[in-house]
Each structure stands twice: as structure tokens, then as C-alpha cells.
C-alpha positions in Angstrom: 53.1 166.0 91.4 52.7 162.2 91.5 53.6 160.2 88.5 51.6 157.2 87.3 52.9 153.7 87.8 55.2 152.7 85.0 55.0 149.9 82.5 55.7 146.3 83.4 59.1 145.4 82.1 59.2 142.0 80.5 62.1 139.7 81.1 63.9 138.0 84.0 62.9 139.1 87.5 65.6 140.6 89.6 66.1 139.4 93.1 64.8 141.8 95.8 67.2 143.7 98.0 64.6 144.3 100.8 63.5 141.6 103.2 60.1 141.7 104.9 60.4 142.0 108.6 59.2 139.3 110.9 55.6 139.9 112.0 53.8 138.8 115.1 51.4 135.8 114.9 48.3 136.6 112.9 44.9 136.0 114.6 41.9 135.0 112.6 38.6 133.1 113.3 40.1 130.4 111.0 43.9 130.3 110.9 44.1 128.9 107.4 47.2 127.6 105.7 48.2 128.8 102.2 46.1 127.4 99.5 42.5 127.3 98.3 40.8 128.1 101.6 38.1 130.7 102.1 39.3 132.9 104.9 36.9 134.3 107.4 37.0 138.0 108.3 39.6 138.9 111.0 38.7 139.2 114.6 37.3 142.6 115.7 40.1 145.1 116.4 40.4 147.7 119.1 41.9 151.1 118.8 44.5 150.1 121.4 46.0 147.1 119.6 48.6 147.4 116.8 47.8 146.7 113.2 49.2 143.4 112.1 50.2 143.0 108.5 48.0 140.3 107.0 44.8 141.7 108.4 42.4 143.4 106.0 43.1 147.2 106.2 40.7 150.1 106.6 37.2 150.3 107.9 34.8 147.3 107.5 32.4 149.7 105.8 34.9 151.0 103.3 34.0 150.3 99.7 37.3 148.4 99.4 35.9 145.9 101.9 32.3 145.7 100.7 31.3 142.8 98.4 29.6 143.6 95.1 25.9 144.0 95.7 23.6 141.1 94.7 21.9 141.8 91.4 24.6 144.3 90.2 24.5 145.1 86.5 27.7 144.3 84.5 28.7 146.1 81.3 31.4 144.5 79.2 34.6 146.4 78.6 36.1 146.3 75.2 39.6 145.3 76.4 42.4 145.0 73.9 43.3 141.5 72.8 46.1 140.0 74.8 49.5 140.5 73.3 51.3 138.3 75.9 52.4 141.2 78.0 49.6 143.9 78.1 48.1 142.5 81.3 50.4 141.9 84.2 51.5 142.5 87.8 53.8 145.2 89.1 56.0 143.7 91.7 59.8 144.2 91.8 59.4 147.7 90.3 56.6 150.3 90.5 54.9 148.8 93.4 55.4 149.6 97.1 57.5 147.9 99.7 55.8 147.7 103.1 57.5 148.1 106.4 55.8 147.8 109.8 57.4 149.9 112.6 57.9 148.9 116.2 58.2 151.1 119.2 62.0 150.4 119.3 62.6 151.8 115.8 64.2 155.2 115.3 62.2 158.2 114.4 63.0 159.2 110.8 62.4 162.8 109.7 61.0 162.7 106.2 60.9 166.0 104.3 58.3 166.4 101.5 56.9 169.3 99.4 53.4 170.8 99.7 50.7 169.2 97.6 47.5 167.1 97.6 46.1 168.8 100.7 49.4 168.6 102.7 51.4 171.7 103.7 54.7 170.1 103.2 57.7 170.3 105.6 58.7 167.2 107.5 57.1 164.4 109.4 58.6 162.1 112.0 57.9 158.4 111.3 59.2 155.3 113.1 60.6 152.9 110.7 63.0 150.0 110.7 66.6 150.7 109.5 66.1 148.6 106.3 63.0 150.7 105.2 63.7 152.2 101.8 62.1 152.8 98.5 61.1 149.9 96.1 63.0 149.7 92.9 62.0 151.9 89.9 61.8 155.6 89.5 58.5 155.8 91.4 60.4 154.7 94.6 57.3 153.9 96.6 57.3 153.0 100.3 54.5 152.2 102.8 55.4 152.5 106.4 52.8 151.4 109.0 53.6 153.2 112.2 50.9 152.5 114.9 47.6 152.9 113.1 48.8 155.2 110.4 49.9 154.0 107.0 52.4 156.6 105.6 52.6 156.6 101.7 55.8 158.0 100.2 56.6 158.5 96.5 60.2 158.8 95.4 61.3 158.1 98.9 65.1 158.5 99.5 66.9 157.4 102.6 69.4 160.1 103.5 70.7 158.6 106.8 69.6 156.6 109.9 67.2 159.3 110.9 66.6 161.4 107.8 64.9 160.9 104.4 63.0 162.8 101.7 60.1 162.1 99.5 58.6 163.9 96.5 55.0 163.2 97.5 53.2 162.1 100.7 49.8 160.9 101.9 48.5 159.1 104.9 45.5 157.3 106.3 44.3 155.5 109.5 44.6 151.8 108.7 41.8 150.9 111.1 39.2 153.6 110.8 39.6 155.4 107.4 38.1 154.3 104.1 41.4 154.1 102.2 40.2 156.9 99.9 41.1 160.5 100.0 38.8 163.4 101.0 37.2 165.6 98.3 36.2 168.3 100.8 38.6 169.3 102.2 40.8 168.0 99.4 43.3 165.6 100.9 44.8 162.5 99.5 45.2 159.2 101.4 48.2 158.1 99.4 50.4 158.6 96.4 48.4 157.3 93.5 46.5 159.4 90.9 43.1 158.6 92.3 44.2 159.9 95.7 43.6 156.6 97.5 46.1 154.8 99.8 48.5 152.5 98.0 47.8 149.9 100.7 44.2 149.7 99.6 43.8 146.8 97.2 47.4 145.9 97.2 48.4 142.2 97.1 50.1 141.5 100.5 51.7 138.1 101.0 51.0 138.0 104.7 47.3 138.3 103.8 47.2 136.0 100.8 49.0 133.3 102.7 46.0 133.1 105.0 43.5 132.2 102.4 41.2 134.1 100.1 41.4 137.9 99.6 38.7 139.7 101.5 38.7 143.1 99.7 38.7 144.7 96.2 42.0 144.9 94.4 43.7 148.0 92.9 44.2 148.2 89.1 46.5 150.4 87.1 45.2 150.7 83.5 47.1 151.4 80.3 47.1 155.2 79.8 45.6 154.6 76.3 42.5 153.2 78.0 42.1 156.1 80.5 39.6 158.9 79.7 39.8 162.3 81.4 38.0 162.9 84.7 37.3 160.6 87.7 34.4 159.0 89.3 33.2 157.3 92.5 35.4 158.0 95.5 38.4 159.0 93.6 39.4 162.6 94.2 41.6 163.0 91.1 42.2 161.5 87.7 45.0 161.7 85.2 43.5 160.0 82.1 44.0 162.0 78.9 42.5 160.0 76.1 39.0 161.3 75.1 38.4 158.0 73.4 39.4 156.0 76.5 37.2 153.4 78.1 37.6 153.9 81.8 38.0 156.6 84.5 39.9 156.4 87.7 37.6 155.5 90.5 35.5 153.1 88.5 34.8 149.7 90.0 35.1 146.6 87.8 34.4 143.0 88.6 34.0 139.5 87.0 30.3 138.5 86.9 29.5 135.9 89.5 28.3 133.3 87.0 31.5 133.4 85.0 33.4 130.1 85.2 37.0 130.2 86.4 39.6 129.5 83.7 41.4 126.2 84.1 45.0 125.9 85.2 45.3 129.1 87.2 48.0 129.2 90.0 47.0 129.2 93.6 47.3 133.0 93.9 45.6 133.4 90.5 42.5 131.5 91.8 42.4 133.8 94.8 42.6 136.9 92.6 39.8 135.5 90.4 37.6 134.9 93.4 38.4 138.4 94.7 37.4 139.9 91.4 34.1 138.1 91.5 33.3 138.9 95.1 34.8 142.4 95.6 36.0 143.5 92.2 38.8 146.1 91.5 39.0 149.9 91.5 40.9 151.8 88.8 43.3 154.0 90.8 46.2 154.8 88.4 47.5 154.6 84.9 50.6 153.0 83.4 52.1 152.7 80.0 51.5 149.7 77.7 50.0 147.4 80.3 47.1 147.0 82.7 48.4 145.7 86.1 47.7 144.6 89.6 50.2 145.6 92.2 51.9 143.2 94.6 54.0 144.1 97.7 57.6 144.6 96.5 59.4 143.1 99.5 57.4 139.9 99.6 56.3 137.0 97.4 58.8 135.2 95.1 59.7 135.2 91.4 57.9 131.9 90.7 54.7 133.1 92.3 54.6 136.4 90.4 55.6 134.8 87.1 52.6 132.4 87.4 50.3 135.3 88.4 51.4 137.3 85.4 50.4 134.4 83.2 47.1 134.2 85.0 46.5 138.0 84.6 46.6 137.6 80.8 43.5 135.4 81.1 41.5 137.0 83.9 42.1 140.7 83.7 40.2 141.0 80.4 37.3 139.3 82.1 36.6 142.3 84.3 33.5 144.2 83.4 32.2 147.6 84.5 29.6 147.7 87.3 26.8 149.9 86.2 
């Protein structure tokens, strides 16, 4: 069984042990430098070319990649008042590292139990030698091997060509929606809603290019999560009958809402993504409502600033009715 993402731990940010692998040059209509630049959609991709980290994942018609429809109705959410730490960003713990495999990498046999539509057993995945779980008891890892993004929960490296995981899910990073399948039941990743953990993740190779061109993923405080699920979620783990939101719900900041002053560069990109694409509730946590950012990227200063921004902008999200 998958566990929900855990609470954000306040305090100093530990340095990361993993280093993001060098990636090939990214190709866009407009190769934008980091900063307040609106990025155009990536060039069309063929099934023959590799997926390059920094491009928008999943099908263009996926709800993750579709803007909020014009004229959408917004319903305010009665978010708790900010305490200084109850809105944040999971980064160095309880958020996945990403590794992109090359054809020269060793095949690693990863054993995993049956569950979530998978028979269990083992799967052979190419991954670089430094690929390992992110910090924290969830131990998440995303490995993109060819056009498949493999999602592992409680991943443990056992040797150069062997590993284990407590849960597994996968999706085609070019063609699939990033959501799981309800019939037949099969998850695309290792989060409670059954979606891929790559969907809606903050990825530095992407945010360095300019604006974020998809919805973001949101883990809500378990106290806010009511039972059941909705939309394209295939599962939910909310338990509070008095909760406000279900997994699968789409939230957004209404388009006429002015941006708060003094946001960081990444905070401004998140705010614009919230207005244009919104966020999907895909998991629960304890004591905090959080975005997730790639564990083996970004830097402490960037995430510290974004956490301060989240205290301002996360409670601005409203339910799309």
C-alpha cells in the first residue's frame, strides 16, 4: 500500500546527495533563459525520439496540459489561516528524484509486490548508477527509460543491477494522460490518486526555460481531505467526513486575481500556472498543504523563497465548479 506524502519539516535544508545528470540540449520554439518569460509549447515530438527532461510530459490532450476553460466558475475554499508553515513545498524529502536513463546504462532488476493493477515480480529498467531513492521514508524515485516513466515508492538500491520497491506504477511519458486507469484498474504512479508522480511536479529543467505549461500537483493536509475521489483520480485516501476537498479535484486561482507583490521568480511562475492550468489534488500529507519539487534539482535558496511564496498563493486557490 502506498503511503501519503509526509509533512514538511521546518528548519534548515539539508544538502542533496544526488546530482542531476547532464541532459541533452532542450529544443523549444523559443529557447528562453530563466526568468519571467512566457514559454511556448515544445516542438512536436515523434515516437522515435527520446524524451528530454524539461519538455512538458504526457499527451497534449491530457487534463494536466489543458488550460482552465474560459468562463469557468470558481468556488472559494475555506482554507485555514496561515500559521507560517502550513503551506509549503516538499523538496529534499517526500518528493521524487528524477533520473533519465541512457542506452549505455545497466539494466537494474527491481522487485516489487503485487498491487494497484500490477502483478508484482520484477521489472528491468535502465538507470544510471547514481539512481536511488530521495530522502525520507517514502523514498520516491522516477526513472525515465525511453518513453516510460517508472515510479517507485520506497525504492532501495541493493547493488549495481538489483533493487527493490514497495510499490510501482508506470506511464508512457509521450502518449498517456498521466492519470491511472479506472477500468481496468491500474495506477500510473505511486500517489494516492493513482496518477504519475511526474505529472504536475516542479522540474528545474522545465522551469529554467520559462513559464510552467501544465497544472501542478498538490498534496493537501489530511485534515482537509474528505473520503472518496473525483475527476480522473482512481483512488482516494481522505478520511475526514468534514474535509473540504477530494483527491482528483482541480483548483485554480481566478484569472482576474492580482499577483501578490514580492514573489520570487519561481513563485511568479507558480502563480501564473495556477491561474492558467490550476492544480490537481493527488495526495495527502500531515499538517501542511504542499507542492512537490524535484528532489535532485533546484537549490536551497530557490526553495526557501518558494516556500515563503506558497504561504501567500496556495490559499488563493479556489475549486473549479
